[in-house]
N, C-alpha and C positions, 0 to 999 in steps of 0.2 A: 504493500500500500504506500510505503514511503517513496518508492521509485515512481509510482503512478502520480502521486502528488507533486513530486519534484518535476516530472515531465510536463504536467499540466501548468505548473508555475512558469516553466521555461517557455512553453507555447505562447502564453499571454504576456511574456515579459518584454517582447519587442527586440530580443537579442538575435533572433533568427528570422527565417521567412515567416511573415504574418499569415500562416496557413489558414487560420480561422476566417480571415477576410478573403484570401485568394480563392478558397474553395467555393464560397458563396458567389464571388464575382464571376468565376468560370461558369458556374451553373446558370447564372442569369444571362451571361453573354451567349452561351451556346443555345439555350432554350428560347430566348426572346429575340435578341439581335440577329443571330445567325439564322433563326427560323424565318425571320422576315426577309433577310437578304437572299437566302437560298430557297425561297418559296417556288421559284420557277424551275421546271425540269425539262424545258425544251427551248429551242432557239426561237426567240421572239424578235421579229424584225431584224434578222441577220443581214449584215451589209452585203449587198450584191452590186457589182460593177458590170455594166453591159457594154460590150464593144459591138456596135451596130454598123457594119460595113454595107449593109443593104439599104438602110435608111428608108424603108418603105412603110406603107400603111400597115402591112402585116407584121413587120418587125416592131413597129410602135405598139400594135395591139398586144403582141406577146410580152413586150416590156411592161405594159400596164397590167397584164395578168400577173406577172411576177411581183410587181409592186403591190398588188391587191392582196397577195397571200399574207396570212398572219405570221408566216415563218420568215418572210423575206422583205427587205426594203431596198429598193434601187437607189443607191447614193450617187451614182454618176453614169452618164451615157456618153460614150466616146464614139466618134465616127471615123477615126483614123486608126490604123494598125498600131498596137502597143504591146510590148512584152508583158504578158500577164503577171510574171513574177514581180515586176515593179509595183503592181497594184495591190500586192499583199503586204508590202512594208508597212510597219506601224499599225498592223492589224486593221487596215482600212477596209478589207473585204474578206469574206469567208469563201466566196466563189466568184468567178468571172465567167459570164455568159457571152459566147461569141456567135453573133449572127453573120454568116458569110454573105458575100455578094450573090445576087440572084435568088435569094431565099424565097421571096414572094413568088417569083416566076416559077421556080421548081415546085413549090407547094401547089399551085393552081394548075400546073400542067401535068401533075402526077409523077414528076421526076423525083427519085429518091434523093434526099438531102439530109445533112447532119447539122445539128446545132451543137457547137462545141461548148463544153463546160470544164473549167479548171477549178479544182477544189484545193483549199488549204488544209493539209492534213497534219499540221503541227499539233493539233489535238484531235484524236480519232473520233471523238464523240460529237464534235460540233457540226459536222456536215450531214448527219443522218437525216434530220428533219428536212433539210434543204434538198437532199437527193429525192426524197419521197415527194416533196411538193413539186419539184421540176418534172419528175416523171408523170405526175398526175396532170399537170398542165399540158404536156405534150400528148398524153393519152387522150385527154378530152378534145384536143384539137384534131387529132387523127380520127376520133370517133365522129366529130362534126363533119369532117371531110368525107367520111364514109356514109353519111346520111343517118347517123345514129347519135344525135347531139345529146350530151349529158351522160353518155356511157363511158365507162372506163374499162370495158371488156378487153382483156389482153389479146383476144382473138382478132380484134380489129387491126388489120395490117395497114398502117399508114405510111405515107411517104416521108414524113419527118421523124427523125429519131435523134436521140442524144448520144453524142460521142464525148465521153468524159475522160479526164486525165487527173490523176491524183499527184499533187506536188508536195515536196519537202519531207515527206515521210511515207512513201508509197507502200511500204510493207506494213505500216501501222505498228512499228516496233516500239515496245515499252522503253527501250534504252533512250529513245529520243524525247520521251514525254515524262512518264512517272519517275523512272530511275534518275534521269537528269535533274528533274525537279527536286527530288530528295537530296541530291548532291549539293545543290545550292542552298536548300533550306537548312539542312543540318550543319553545313559549313558556316552559314551566317549565324545560326543559333549559338554554336559553340564559340565563335568569334565574339559574340555579344557577351556570353558568360565570362570570357577572358578579360573583357575591357569595361564592362558596366560597373564593376566594383573598383575601378581605378581611383576615382575621386575619394570615396570613403576610405580606401586604403591609405592614400596620401594624407587624409585628415587624421587617421589614427596614428600614423608615424610622424605627425607634426611637420610634414613637408608642404602641405597645401598652403599654409599661411605664407611661407616664404615665396611660393610661386605667385600667389595673389598679390603680394607686395612688390615683388621685383620682376615678375615675368608678365607674359601676355597669354591669351588663349592658345597661341601657336605653340607654346611650350607643352601644353597638354596634348595637342594634336600630334606633335612630334613623337610622343610616347606611343602612339598607335601604330607607328610604322612597322616595328618588328612583328606585331600581331597581324597586321594587314598583309605583310609579305608572306607569312606562313599561310594565310587564307588563300591568297592568289596561287601559290604553289600547289596547295591541295586541290584547288579547282582544276588546274592544268593536269595534275597527276590523275585525278579522278576521271576527267574526260579522256585522257590517254588510255586508261584501263577500259572505259566503255567503248572506245573506238577500236581497241585491239582485240579484246575478248568478246565484245558484243558487236552490234552493227549500228552504233551511233554515227550519224553523219555530221561532219563539220564543213559546211559549205563556205564559210567566210574566211576572213584573214585573222590569224592568231594575234598579230600586233594590234589590230583594231579592237579585238576583244580585251586584250591586256590593258589598253589605254582606258577603256570604259571601266574596267574593274578597279583601277586606281581611284577613280572618282567615286565609285560605288562604295569601296571599302572605307574611304574617308568619310563619306556621308553616314554610313552605319556606325562608324566609330564615334563621330560627333554626337549622334543620337544616343548612343550608349552613355556618353559622358553626361548629357543633359538629363536622361531619365534616372541615372544612378547618383546624381549630384547630392540630393538631400537625404540619401539613405544613411542610416547610422553605421552600417558596416557592410562589407561586400556580400555577405549572405543575404541580407535584406534586398540589396540592389539586384541580385541575380533573379529574384522573383519578378522583377519588372520587365524582364525580357518579353514576357507574354503580351505586353502592351503594344509592341511595334514590329515584331518579327513574324509571328504566325499569320497575321492578317494578310500579308502579301502572298504567303504560300496558298492560302485558301482562295483568295480572289484574284491572284495574279495569272491564273491560267493552267497550272500543272494539275490541279485536282479536278477542275471542271471547266468547260468552255466559257469564255468570257461572254459569248452571245447568250448564255442562259441567264445572265444577271441583268437587272434593270439598269438603265443609263446612269441613274444617280449612284448606284452601287459601284459601277465601274469608275465613276469620277471620284468618289470618296476613297476608293481603294488606293489611290495614288498618294495617300498620306503614308503608306507603308513602303519602305525602300525596296523590299523584295518584289513589289509589283513592277517597279521600274526595271529591276534586274531581269525579270522574266520577259519583259518587252524586248530588251536588248539581246537576250539569249535566243529568242525566236527569230529576231531579225538577222543577227550576225551568224549564229551557229547554224540554224535551220535554213534560212532563206538566202544567206550569202550577201547580205547588205553591207555596204561600206559606210564610212562616216558621213559622206555627202547624202546618202540615201536616208539616213536616220537623223539628219541635222535638225529637223523640226522637233523630234522627240528628245534629242540630246539637249537642245536649247531649253525645253521645258524642264528637263531634269536638272540642268544647271540653275534654273530659277529655284527649284525645290532645294537643291544643295545650298544655295545662297541663303534661303530662309532659315535652314538648319544652322548655318554658320552664324547668322545674326542672332538667333536664339541662344547659341552657345556663348557668344560675346556678351549678350545681355545678362546671362546667368553669371559669367565670370566677373564682369565689372560690378554687377549688383552685389556679389559676394565680397569683392574687394571693398566696396563702399561700406558694407556692414562690418567688415573686419576693421577698417580704419576707425569707424565710429566706436566699436567695442574697445579698441586699443586706446582711443582718446578718453573714453569714459574710465577705463582702468587707470590711465595715467592721472586723470583728474582726481579719482578716488584715492590714489596713492599719495598725491600731493596733499590732499585734505588730511589723510591719516598722518603724514609726516608733520604737517602744521599743527595738528592736534597733539602729537607727541611732543613737539617742541614747546608748546604752551604748557603742557602738563609737566614737563621737566623744568620749566622756568619758574613755576610757582614756589617750590621749596627754597630756591635760591633767594627769591625776593623776601620770603618770610625770615630766612636766616640772617638777612642783612639788616633787619630792624633791631636797634639796640634795646637791651632789656631795661625796664623801668626801674 
């Protein structure tokens, strides 16, 4: 019983992880917040880009049918040849529909023709609903041409058919999605465990006050470099294993990937410093990892298609650094994008990184101001105590100097 009482006393003492609060918070987040965010289990208004080289009334009608589907939303219509791969950068589209020249003519003259479709298979689940919807649209059109409008009977042989091509992960390999996602998630998680307790550790060893008085926020950021270097090496090593022993594809440039990782590691490290700043000790700081790492893994794409989430969830998910990481992983590793191809996304990430840096500076200089105020108060109190001691020591001397009557 004594050991039980001792452990209960420690649990509520605040010296370790505040598990009594964490367990309640996790239960509420999972059941309420995630329940709302993950309420959709199908692609709703998935982004579709149409390359319409026919530019006819029939192709316009087919485009309108696609846009009218609850599963798809046409975000752009192009009338010139474009490399479909470029349209998938920055997750701008899930599928690209290609209407060839003379499509309308072939349809009404009974000549067999194909509508091309390119699918983004960086997540194998995101295109299932789109494929069904496109097949249904073409099936209804062929049925109407055969004089059976409204039918989706597979026996209706039509002149229009879909010719699809799966890009970026044609074999649907888990090495390119789930396993790769876990590599970046667990790597980022343990990097956070290693760095989030840095400020509490420096405070306990009485080094933080010296840094606040004599240094800058950059002195703390420099301490992240060895941890960040280890993380980047682990990423490269892990991808090498997945590529060698598995069938992970690396379509981009390794140097481009490494450049992005330097900024990503710095951002995660600065967020670790911010979230762990007020913790009493490194143990308590470690429990705060849950506030900004798992969210990016859940909503960033590796666990479920982004097209399943409402637009507001996709927008909010960018407060998590891993969401940005998975954007870059899909574009650089899977799709082979260069820095110029993702410049827009990279610029937005730099804005996010700048905001994190400003928050770190605000926390640093706010703590310096509080420290200076505390030192000034302590100095003032010490001066008052010394003055009181001097007055107390002067009174006996004054009394002894008075001559006896």
